[in-house]
N, C-alpha and C positions, 0 to 999 in steps of 0.2 A: 489286785489278784492277777491281772494280765502281766504286770511287770515280774511277779514271782514266777509265773509260768514261763516267761521268756528267759529268765535267768536259769531256770531248770533246763530248758531246751538248749541253751548255750552250753551249759555244763555237760549235757549229754553229747552234744556235737564235739566238744573238745575231747571227751573221753573216747568217742568213736575214732577220732583222728589219731589219738595217741595209740590206740590198739592197732590201727592200720599201720602206723609208723613202726611200731614194735614188730609186727608181723613181717614187714618189709626188711627190717634190720636182721631179723632172725633168718629169713630166706637167704639173704646175701651172705650171712655168716655160714650157713650150711653149704652154699654154693662154692665158697672159697676153701672149704676143707678138702684135703686130698682123700682121706678115708674117714667115713663117719664112724663114730663110736656107737656102742649099743644105745638104743632109744632110752632105756631107763636112766642112763647117766644124764641125758639132756633134760629129762623130765624132773629129775631131782634138782638140777640147777635152777630151773624155772620156778620150782616151788619155794626154794630158799630165797630167790630174788624178790618174790612178792612179799610186801609188807602185810603183816596181820592187821586186820582192821580193829582198831580200838573203839571201845564204847565212848559215846559222847559225854563230855563232862557237863555239869550243871550250867557253868558259865557259857559253854558253847551252845547249849540248847537255848539259853536265854538270849544269846546273840541272834540266833536264827529267828526266834519269835519277835524280837525287837525289829529285826530287818523286815519281817512280814508286816508288822504293824506299821512301820514307817512307809511301807509300799502301799498302804491303804486298806489292808485286810482288817476288817472290823474284829477287834478282840480286846479283852481286858486281861492284862497280865498282873497277877497277884502273887505275892510270896507267901508260902505257907510254912509254918514251923512244924517240924516233926519231932 
């Protein structure tokens, strides 16, 4: 359980670092522009750059649970037919 929590915390730290790096990059980008364009144009660019989050496949979910189980989380994984 502790290992899973630590992996989650590490992922959160990496995500926070990437957000800070992205913010710094955007700040420098704006600083280098002679004349800024309307804000709506930049907002549209950032929305198209973000990847839409896809739902998790069954195999990905199974991999997550297998990882948790191998970390010592007590669980029984069974396949059910639908």
